C-alpha positions in Angstrom: 0.0 0.0 0.0 1.4 3.4 -1.0 -1.4 5.8 0.0 -4.6 5.8 2.2 -7.4 8.3 2.8 -10.3 8.0 5.2 -13.6 9.3 3.8 -15.1 12.1 5.9 -18.8 11.2 5.8 -18.8 7.4 5.6 -17.2 4.6 7.7 -14.7 3.5 5.0 -11.4 4.4 3.5 -9.7 4.4 0.1 -6.3 2.9 -0.6 -3.8 2.9 -3.5 -1.0 0.5 -3.9 1.9 -0.7 -6.0 -0.4 -3.3 -7.6 -2.0 -0.4 -9.7 -5.3 -0.8 -7.8 -7.5 1.6 -5.9 -9.6 -0.2 -3.3 -12.7 1.1 -1.4 -12.7 -0.5 2.0 -15.8 -0.8 4.3 -16.1 -1.9 7.9 -18.9 -4.2 8.9 -20.6 -5.0 12.3 -17.9 -7.4 13.3 -15.3 -4.6 13.0 -13.6 -6.3 10.1 -12.6 -4.4 6.9 -13.7 -5.8 3.5 -13.1 -4.7 0.0 -16.2 -3.0 -1.3 -14.9 -2.2 -4.8 -11.6 -2.3 -6.8 -10.9 0.5 -9.3 -8.6 -0.8 -12.0 -7.7 1.9 -14.5 -4.0 2.9 -13.9 -1.2 1.0 -15.6 1.4 1.6 -12.9 1.5 2.1 -9.1 -0.7 4.7 -7.3 1.2 7.6 -5.8 -1.5 9.8 -4.4 -5.2 10.0 -3.8 -7.5 13.0 -3.1 -11.1 12.9 -1.9 -13.4 15.9 -2.1 -15.4 17.2 0.9 -18.6 15.4 -0.3 -16.9 12.0 -0.6 -18.3 11.6 -4.2 -15.1 12.3 -6.1 -11.7 10.5 -5.9 -8.7 12.0 -7.8 -5.8 9.6 -8.3 -2.3 10.0 -9.7 0.0 7.3 -10.8 3.5 6.5 -12.1 1.8 6.0 -15.5 1.9 9.9 -15.8 -1.9 10.3 -15.6 -4.5 11.8 -13.3 -7.9 10.2 -13.1 -11.2 11.5 -11.8 -13.5 8.9 -10.3 -17.2 9.7 -9.5 -19.7 7.8 -7.4 -22.8 6.4 -9.2 -24.1 3.0 -8.3 -20.4 2.0 -8.3 -17.3 4.2 -8.7 -16.4 4.8 -12.3 -13.7 6.8 -14.1 -15.1 10.0 -15.4 -12.0 11.6 -16.9 -8.3 11.0 -17.5 -5.8 13.8 -17.8 -2.7 13.0 -19.8 -1.0 16.4 -20.1 1.9 15.5 -17.9 4.9 13.7 -19.6 6.4 12.5 -16.4 5.4 10.9 -13.1 2.8 12.9 -11.2 3.9 13.3 -7.5 1.5 15.7 -5.9 -2.1 16.9 -6.0 -4.2 19.5 -4.2 -7.8 20.8 -4.3 -8.7 24.4 -3.6 -11.3 25.5 -1.0 -14.2 25.6 -3.5 -13.3 22.1 -4.8 -13.3 23.6 -8.3 -9.6 23.5 -9.1 -6.8 21.0 -8.7 -3.1 21.5 -9.1 -0.6 18.8 -9.9 3.2 18.5 -10.2 5.2 16.0 -12.2 8.9 15.3 -12.8 8.4 17.0 -16.2 8.9 20.2 -14.1 5.4 21.4 -14.8 2.6 22.5 -12.5 -0.8 22.1 -14.1 -3.9 23.9 -12.9 -7.3 22.3 -13.8 -10.7 23.7 -13.6 -13.6 21.3 -13.8 -11.3 19.4 -15.0 -9.7 21.1 -18.0 -6.2 22.5 -17.9 -6.3 26.3 -17.5 -2.6 27.0 -16.9 0.8 25.4 -17.1 3.7 26.7 -15.0 7.2 25.6 -15.9 9.5 25.5 -12.9 13.3 25.4 -12.8 13.6 23.0 -9.8 12.2 19.6 -9.2 9.7 19.2 -6.4 7.5 16.6 -4.6 4.9 18.7 -2.8 2.4 21.5 -3.3 -0.9 22.6 -1.8 -3.5 25.3 -2.0 -3.6 27.8 0.8 -6.8 29.4 -0.5 -8.4 29.8 -4.0 -5.9 32.5 -5.0 -2.7 31.1 -3.4 -0.7 27.9 -3.4 2.6 26.6 -2.1 5.3 24.7 -4.0 8.2 22.9 -2.3 11.4 22.4 -4.4 13.3 19.2 -3.9 15.5 19.4 -0.8 15.8 23.1 -1.0 15.6 25.3 2.1 13.1 27.6 0.3 9.4 27.2 -0.2 7.7 29.1 -3.0 4.4 31.0 -2.8 2.3 31.4 -6.0 -0.6 33.9 -6.2 -3.2 34.7 -8.8 -2.8 37.9 -10.7 -6.1 39.8 -10.5 -5.7 41.1 -14.0 -4.6 38.0 -15.9 -6.2 35.5 -13.6 -3.0 33.5 -13.9 -0.8 32.3 -11.0 2.7 33.5 -10.7 5.5 33.1 -8.2 5.4 36.0 -5.7 7.7 35.0 -2.7 10.0 32.5 -1.1 10.1 31.4 2.5 13.2 29.9 4.2 12.5 26.5 5.8 14.6 23.6 7.2 15.5 20.5 5.2 18.4 18.6 6.7 19.0 16.2 3.8 20.1 16.1 0.1 17.5 13.4 -0.6 13.7 13.2 -0.1 10.8 10.8 -0.4 7.5 11.5 -2.1 5.5 10.4 1.0 3.9 12.9 3.4 1.9 15.4 1.3 1.8 19.1 2.3 -1.3 19.9 4.3 -2.9 23.3 5.1 -5.5 23.6 7.8 -7.5 26.8 7.1 -9.3 26.9 10.5 -5.9 27.0 12.3 -3.9 28.8 9.6 -1.5 26.0 9.9 0.8 24.5 7.2 2.4 21.2 7.7 5.5 21.0 5.4 7.7 17.9 5.1 11.1 18.7 3.5 13.9 16.2 3.6 14.3 15.0 7.2 12.3 17.9 8.6 8.6 18.4 9.3 8.0 22.2 9.5 4.9 23.4 11.3 4.2 26.9 10.0 1.5 29.5 10.9 0.1 32.0 8.4 -0.2 35.5 9.9 -2.8 38.1 9.2 -0.5 39.9 6.8 0.0 36.7 4.8 3.5 35.9 6.0 4.4 32.4 7.2 6.4 31.8 10.4 7.9 28.5 11.5 6.4 27.6 14.9 8.2 24.3 15.2 10.6 22.1 13.1 10.7 18.4 14.0 14.0 16.8 12.9 14.1 13.1 12.1 17.0 10.8 11.3 15.6 9.5 8.0 13.9 11.2 5.1 11.3 8.4 4.7 8.6 9.9 6.9 4.9 9.3 6.6 2.3 11.3 8.4 -0.4 14.0 8.5 -2.7 15.8 10.9 -5.6 13.9 12.2 -9.2 14.8 11.2 -9.7 16.7 14.4 -6.5 18.7 13.6 -5.3 18.3 17.2 -2.8 15.6 16.6 0.2 15.1 14.2 0.8 11.5 13.5 4.1 10.3 12.0 6.0 7.2 11.2 9.7 7.2 10.1 11.9 4.5 8.8 14.6 5.0 11.3 12.7 4.7 14.6 10.0 2.4 13.1 7.6 4.1 15.6 4.2 5.7 15.2 4.6 9.0 17.0 1.7 11.2 18.0 2.1 14.9 18.9 -0.6 17.1 20.3 -1.0 20.7 19.0 -0.8 23.3 21.7 -2.5 26.6 20.9 -0.7 29.7 22.0 
């Protein structure tokens, strides 16, 4: 298994794996998990899955260079496949309104899709594994093992995104792993940024600046984790300690 997402409104979860399959899992009365449906559409292993807020859309990305949109009817079916990337797609993010998705691939391109047609291509000069929307007009891109995080904002006149600023963050490594997507929690103005061996917890201020509140240093770059659904706990696993570690967020 390479990626897993719990659905918000139902008692099941979605997994993607190296066997090229996406599986919908459901729990029954005996507290056992069973395969409800297998989605077989990608020709290589699954790297990332996104679920929308209504739990009726799954967006998947794969090492086959494609992004697929799956919708819920009687069963889950593939509604659309995007093939604009010419390299492996590593990262996906949905905006607040659930109307746009951004993706990054090792073809050094960021694609922005609206319902789900490509509306902008951004060529970058550095490879990266992570990006995420902050709001409908702003997103973050993390270059590979660089101690700078780039901020892109929409130009009000052209309605196109362009790079506006860079923020210095910690990395601690010259290699990284695609696991642990960036995560922004709007209610707490909190950005969780994994970069190399560091997990940087950053707060967005009222003036739009980001400040690092805490950097957690690990001994290995292979770190998996995210904030829990209640946004109170950060859950991580790293390849060095082989431990699941749970940290509680303390509000200032």
